[in-house]
C-alpha positions as CSV (number, residue, x, y, z in Angstrom):
1,M,-0.1,-0.1,0.1
2,N,1.5,3.3,-1.3
3,V,1.4,6.7,0.7
4,D,-2.0,8.0,-1.1
5,S,-3.8,4.5,-0.3
6,I,-2.6,4.9,3.8
7,A,-4.2,8.8,3.1
8,D,-7.0,7.3,1.9
9,F,-7.3,4.6,4.3
10,L,-7.2,7.0,6.8
11,A,-9.8,9.4,5.4
12,D,-12.2,6.4,5.3
13,Q,-11.1,5.7,9.0
14,R,-12.0,9.6,10.1
15,D,-15.4,9.0,8.8
16,E,-16.0,5.9,10.7
17,T,-14.9,7.1,13.9
18,P,-17.1,9.1,16.5
19,D,-16.7,12.5,16.7
20,E,-14.7,12.8,20.2
21,L,-12.1,10.1,18.3
22,Q,-11.5,12.4,14.9
23,Y,-8.7,14.4,16.1
24,L,-6.7,11.3,16.8
25,I,-7.2,10.4,13.1
26,I,-6.1,13.8,11.8
27,Q,-2.8,13.6,14.3
28,F,-2.4,10.0,12.3
29,E,-2.4,11.7,9.2
30,N,0.1,14.2,10.4
31,Y,2.6,12.1,11.9
32,W,2.4,9.9,9.1
33,E,3.3,12.2,6.6
34,R,6.5,13.5,8.8
35,K,7.6,10.1,9.8
36,L,7.2,11.1,13.5
37,W,6.8,7.6,14.4
38,H,6.9,7.9,18.5
39,Q,4.6,10.7,18.4
40,L,2.0,8.1,16.1
41,T,2.7,5.4,18.3
42,D,1.3,7.2,21.1
43,A,-1.3,8.9,19.4
44,L,-2.4,4.8,18.4
45,I,-2.2,4.1,21.8
46,E,-4.3,6.5,23.1
47,F,-6.6,5.6,20.2
48,F,-6.7,2.1,21.0
49,A,-7.2,2.6,24.7
50,N,-10.6,4.2,23.9
51,P,-13.0,1.6,24.1
52,Q,-14.9,3.3,21.0
53,S,-12.2,2.1,18.9
54,E,-13.0,-1.5,19.0
55,Q,-14.7,-2.3,16.0
56,Q,-11.6,-0.7,14.0
57,R,-8.6,-1.5,16.1
58,L,-8.0,-4.9,14.1
59,K,-8.4,-2.9,10.7
60,F,-5.9,-0.5,11.8
61,Y,-3.4,-2.8,12.9
62,K,-3.6,-5.2,10.0
63,V,-3.5,-2.1,7.4
64,F,-2.2,0.9,9.0
65,I,0.6,0.1,11.7
66,L,1.9,-2.9,10.0
67,K,3.5,-0.6,7.5
68,F,6.0,0.9,10.0
69,A,5.8,-1.6,12.8
70,D,9.5,-1.8,12.7
71,K,10.4,1.7,13.2
72,I,8.3,1.8,16.5
73,N,9.1,0.5,20.2
74,Q,8.6,-3.2,19.6
75,L,7.0,-3.5,23.1
76,K,4.2,-0.6,22.5
77,L,3.7,-2.7,18.9
78,V,2.7,-5.4,21.2
79,D,0.4,-3.5,23.0
80,L,-1.6,-2.4,20.2
81,G,-1.5,-6.0,19.1
82,L,-2.7,-7.6,22.0
83,K,-5.7,-5.0,21.9
84,A,-6.4,-5.9,18.2
85,A,-6.6,-9.2,19.0
86,T,-9.5,-8.7,21.1
87,Q,-11.6,-8.1,18.1
88,C,-10.8,-11.4,16.5
89,R,-13.4,-13.6,15.5
90,D,-12.5,-16.5,18.4
91,D,-9.5,-18.0,20.1
92,Q,-8.1,-19.7,17.0
93,E,-8.2,-16.7,14.8
94,R,-6.5,-14.9,17.9
95,L,-4.0,-17.4,18.5
96,T,-2.7,-17.4,14.8
97,F,-2.7,-13.4,14.8
98,L,-0.6,-13.7,18.0
99,T,1.7,-16.2,16.9
100,D,2.3,-14.1,14.3
101,L,3.0,-10.8,16.5
102,A,5.3,-13.4,18.7
103,K,7.4,-14.2,15.2
104,K,7.6,-10.4,14.3
105,V,9.2,-9.3,17.6
106,D,11.6,-12.1,17.8
107,N,14.7,-10.3,17.0
108,E,17.8,-9.9,19.4
109,N,17.1,-6.4,20.6
110,S,13.2,-7.1,21.5
111,Q,13.3,-10.4,23.2
112,D,11.0,-8.1,26.5
113,A,8.8,-7.8,23.4
114,F,8.7,-11.5,22.2
115,V,8.3,-12.8,25.8
116,Y,5.5,-10.3,26.1
117,A,3.8,-11.7,22.6
118,T,4.9,-15.2,24.2
119,A,2.9,-14.8,27.3
120,A,-0.5,-13.9,25.3
121,V,-0.2,-17.0,22.9
122,A,0.2,-19.1,26.1
123,R,-2.7,-17.3,27.4
124,V,-5.0,-18.3,24.1
125,E,-3.2,-21.7,24.4
126,L,-4.7,-22.3,27.7
127,D,-8.2,-20.9,27.0
128,L,-7.9,-23.9,24.3
129,R,-6.9,-26.2,26.6
130,D,-3.5,-26.9,24.8
131,L,-1.6,-27.2,28.3
132,D,1.6,-29.0,26.2
133,A,1.7,-25.9,24.0
134,S,1.0,-23.4,26.6
135,R,3.5,-24.8,28.9
136,K,6.2,-25.2,26.2
137,D,5.7,-21.2,25.3
138,L,5.8,-20.5,29.2
139,D,8.9,-22.2,29.6
140,K,10.6,-20.5,26.6
141,A,9.5,-17.3,28.3
142,E,10.9,-18.1,31.4
143,H,14.3,-18.8,30.0
144,I,14.3,-15.6,28.2
145,L,13.3,-13.1,31.3
146,D,15.7,-15.2,33.4
147,A,18.7,-14.1,31.2
148,F,17.2,-10.0,31.7
149,D,19.3,-7.9,33.9
150,S,15.9,-6.1,33.7
151,V,12.5,-5.9,32.0
152,E,9.3,-3.5,32.3
153,T,7.4,-5.0,35.1
154,K,4.0,-5.5,32.8
155,V,6.3,-8.2,30.9
156,H,6.9,-10.0,34.1
157,A,3.1,-9.5,35.2
158,A,2.2,-11.0,32.0
159,F,4.1,-13.8,32.1
160,Y,3.3,-14.6,35.9
161,Q,-0.7,-14.2,35.3
162,V,-0.6,-16.8,32.7
163,N,1.5,-19.2,34.6
164,A,-0.2,-18.8,37.5
165,D,-3.5,-19.6,35.6
166,Y,-1.6,-22.6,34.3
167,Y,-0.7,-24.0,37.2
168,Q,-4.2,-23.6,38.7
169,V,-5.8,-25.5,35.8
170,K,-3.0,-28.2,36.4
171,G,-3.8,-28.5,40.4
172,D,-0.3,-27.6,41.5
173,F,-1.5,-25.3,44.1
174,A,1.8,-24.4,45.3
175,S,3.2,-23.0,42.1
176,Y,-0.1,-21.1,41.4
177,Y,0.3,-19.3,45.0
178,R,3.7,-18.5,44.4
179,N,3.1,-17.4,40.6
180,A,-0.2,-15.4,41.7
181,L,1.9,-13.5,44.4
182,L,4.5,-12.4,42.0
183,Y,2.1,-11.4,39.2
184,L,0.2,-9.2,42.1
185,A,4.0,-8.0,43.1
186,C,4.1,-6.7,39.9
187,I,1.0,-4.6,38.9
188,D,-1.0,-2.0,40.7
189,L,-4.2,-3.6,42.7
190,S,-6.0,-0.7,41.9
191,S,-5.9,-1.9,38.1
192,L,-8.0,-4.9,39.0
193,S,-11.7,-4.3,39.5
194,P,-13.7,-5.2,42.8
195,D,-14.8,-8.7,41.6
196,E,-11.2,-9.5,40.0
197,R,-9.7,-8.8,43.2
198,K,-12.1,-11.0,45.1
199,A,-11.5,-13.6,42.8
200,R,-7.9,-13.8,42.8
201,A,-8.0,-13.3,46.8
202,Y,-10.0,-16.4,47.1
203,D,-8.2,-18.6,44.7
204,L,-5.0,-17.6,46.6
205,G,-7.1,-18.5,49.9
206,I,-7.8,-21.8,48.7
207,A,-4.2,-22.4,47.3
208,A,-2.6,-22.1,50.4
209,L,-5.0,-24.2,52.6
210,V,-5.2,-27.1,49.7
211,S,-1.4,-27.0,49.1
212,D,0.8,-29.9,50.3
213,S,4.0,-27.4,50.7
214,I,2.6,-24.1,52.1
215,Y,2.0,-24.0,55.7
216,N,3.3,-20.1,56.4
217,F,0.4,-17.8,55.3
218,G,2.6,-14.7,55.9
219,E,3.2,-13.4,52.3
220,L,-0.5,-13.6,51.7
221,L,-1.7,-12.3,55.2
222,Q,0.4,-9.1,54.7
223,H,-0.9,-8.8,51.2
224,P,-3.4,-6.0,50.5
225,I,-5.2,-8.2,48.4
226,L,-6.7,-10.0,51.5
227,A,-8.5,-6.8,52.0
228,A,-11.1,-7.8,49.2
229,L,-12.3,-11.2,50.7
230,T,-15.5,-9.4,52.3
231,G,-19.3,-10.4,52.0
232,D,-20.2,-13.8,51.4
233,V,-15.9,-14.9,51.5
234,A,-15.3,-13.2,54.4
235,W,-15.2,-16.6,56.1
236,L,-12.2,-17.4,54.2
237,Q,-9.9,-14.5,55.7
238,E,-11.0,-15.6,59.1
239,L,-10.1,-19.2,58.6
240,L,-6.8,-18.0,56.9
241,L,-6.2,-16.0,60.2
242,A,-6.8,-19.0,62.5
243,F,-4.3,-21.2,60.9
244,N,-2.0,-18.5,61.2
245,R,-2.4,-18.8,65.0
246,G,-3.1,-22.1,65.2
247,D,-6.5,-21.8,66.8
248,L,-8.3,-24.8,66.7
249,A,-11.3,-23.0,68.3
250,A,-11.6,-20.9,65.5
251,Y,-11.1,-23.5,62.6
252,D,-13.9,-25.7,64.5
253,M,-16.4,-22.6,64.0
254,L,-15.5,-22.2,60.5
255,S,-15.2,-26.0,59.7
256,G,-18.4,-26.1,58.3
257,R,-17.7,-24.0,55.4
258,I,-15.2,-26.6,54.0
259,S,-17.7,-28.8,53.2
260,T,-19.3,-26.4,50.6
261,I,-16.6,-25.8,49.0
262,P,-15.7,-28.9,46.7
263,L,-11.7,-28.1,46.7
264,L,-11.5,-28.3,50.2
265,K,-13.8,-30.8,50.9
266,E,-11.6,-32.8,48.4
267,H,-8.7,-32.2,50.7
268,V,-10.5,-31.8,54.5
269,E,-7.7,-34.3,55.6
270,D,-5.0,-32.5,54.6
271,V,-6.6,-29.3,55.9
272,R,-7.3,-30.7,58.9
273,Q,-3.5,-32.2,59.6
274,K,-2.3,-28.4,58.4
275,I,-4.2,-26.8,61.5
276,Y,-2.6,-29.5,64.1
277,L,0.3,-28.8,62.3
278,A,-0.3,-24.8,63.2
279,A,-1.6,-25.4,66.7
280,L,1.7,-27.4,67.5
281,T,4.0,-24.6,66.4
282,E,1.8,-22.1,68.2
283,S,2.3,-24.0,71.4
284,V,5.9,-24.2,70.8
285,F,5.9,-20.4,70.0
286,R,4.0,-19.9,72.9
287,R,6.6,-21.1,75.4
288,P,9.7,-19.6,76.6
289,P,13.1,-21.2,75.0
290,H,14.4,-22.8,78.0
291,Q,11.0,-24.4,78.5
292,R,10.3,-26.4,75.4
293,A,10.6,-29.7,76.5
294,M,7.3,-31.1,76.2
295,S,5.8,-34.2,76.9
296,F,3.2,-36.1,74.3
297,G,0.8,-35.8,76.7
298,S,0.8,-31.7,76.6
299,I,0.9,-31.7,72.8
300,S,-2.2,-33.9,73.0
301,A,-3.9,-31.6,75.0
302,D,-2.8,-28.5,72.9
303,T,-3.3,-29.7,69.2
304,K,-6.2,-32.2,70.2
305,V,-4.3,-34.9,68.5
306,R,-4.3,-38.1,70.0
307,K,-1.3,-39.6,71.8
308,D,-0.7,-42.2,70.4
309,E,-0.3,-39.6,66.9
310,I,1.9,-37.6,68.3
311,E,5.1,-38.8,67.3
312,H,3.8,-39.0,63.7
313,L,2.8,-35.3,64.0
314,V,6.3,-34.2,65.3
315,M,7.8,-36.3,62.7
316,K,5.8,-34.2,59.9
317,A,6.6,-30.9,61.8
318,L,10.5,-31.7,61.5
319,S,10.5,-32.9,58.3
320,L,8.6,-29.7,56.7
321,G,11.4,-27.6,58.5
322,L,8.3,-26.0,60.7
323,V,10.3,-26.8,64.0
324,R,13.9,-28.4,65.0
325,G,14.5,-30.7,68.0
326,T,14.6,-34.3,69.3
327,I,12.2,-36.8,70.4
328,D,12.7,-38.9,73.2
329,E,10.3,-42.0,72.4
330,V,11.4,-43.7,75.5
331,D,10.3,-40.8,77.9
332,E,7.7,-39.6,75.2
333,L,9.4,-36.0,75.3
334,V,10.3,-33.5,72.4
335,N,12.8,-31.0,73.1
336,F,12.2,-28.2,70.5
337,T,14.9,-26.1,69.9
338,W,13.7,-23.7,67.3
339,V,9.9,-22.8,65.5
340,Q,9.7,-21.3,62.4
341,P,9.2,-17.3,62.1
342,R,5.7,-16.5,61.0
343,I,3.5,-13.3,60.9
344,L,1.9,-12.2,64.7
345,D,-1.6,-10.9,65.2
346,M,-2.0,-8.6,68.1
347,T,-2.5,-11.5,70.8
348,Q,0.5,-13.2,69.5
349,I,2.4,-9.6,69.6
350,A,1.1,-9.2,73.4
351,S,2.5,-12.6,74.1
352,M,5.5,-11.8,72.9
353,S,5.9,-8.4,74.7
354,Q,4.8,-10.3,78.1
355,R,7.5,-13.0,77.9
356,L,10.1,-9.9,77.0
357,G,8.8,-8.6,80.3
358,E,9.6,-11.2,82.0
359,W,12.9,-11.6,80.7
360,G,14.1,-8.1,81.6
361,E,12.6,-8.8,85.3
362,N,14.9,-12.4,85.6
363,V,17.6,-10.0,84.3
364,N,17.2,-7.3,86.6
365,K,17.2,-10.1,89.3
366,L,20.1,-11.4,88.3
367,G,21.9,-8.2,88.2
368,N,21.0,-7.7,91.9
369,W,21.8,-11.2,93.2
370,I,25.4,-10.6,91.2
371,E,25.8,-7.1,92.8
372,A,24.6,-8.6,96.8
373,S,26.6,-11.8,96.1
374,G,30.0,-10.4,94.5
375,Q,30.3,-6.9,97.0
376,D,33.1,-8.8,99.2
377,I,34.9,-9.1,95.7
378,W,34.9,-6.1,94.2
379,A,34.5,-3.8,97.2
380,P,37.5,-1.0,97.5
């Protein structure tokens, strides 16, 4: 298409464009004639960002943007391509379109744009339930990302979002949890709608509970996304907090909710063991370091686990790195030497403050005793 044809195309599109956007078409004509590619790109991004441009995006991309695609910032080219792709008839057409876009930006100096486009391809493959192809593209993108010293956060966000959703479909809850939190770290939460924040917080909470390798919810409990758990899902936030403080009474009150959620119901035994482990670590944490030799009976009383199952519970906690210590099977005694740090609520902080106060009093008593007992030694 020659210059005159482009001018005719823009003139035709100006007639189809709503009045409030026609000034942008005039800018396109001006920047195109003057070869001001940077300004033209920014004007196109503004045009594509307006919902009223939806019906024209794909035509603009194919007829106009591709004429100078190699002259503009390749990340911005992918941004324009992603918006144009929303107007494809179906996922299959969208996959072809995005695959061509990824190939176009697969150059040595635009690997960030290639990753950005490849993540979009993996998203469509995931929607089409072609999990093998999606995983292959995600692995390719991850390999390139690992080699970058720095890259725009939106590239990381695009990758982590699709990677998290892939693991959610596969039922790998620990990987979903990690990637979803990394995705949230790359975006401004205000860019998500209230429903999107609520859904993401809900999925993260459920994943934390059913995962067989996540026993510390501190990162999630500190994240502002948790504030989205309100209304009909407020109970999930309460349940997560109950796990964090090893609160068996609160768990019992909320356990009725578990049977109403298919995924939690499917993992009900794992969830129950997780609250027992939380109760154990909380019981150890509450004790001063010099009083952490606990009998099987006292552990049973604190965790509500039968005495004959205590050894298995402690061994599980040791293997997961939640606690450290030794088990005396003959005397039925466990000597705990360390407990995994975690996020504390106000009650736990108050308990720690009390212990620090007691420690301070003991130090003062020891100082007074040394002073009284040693007068004869250091008296002048």
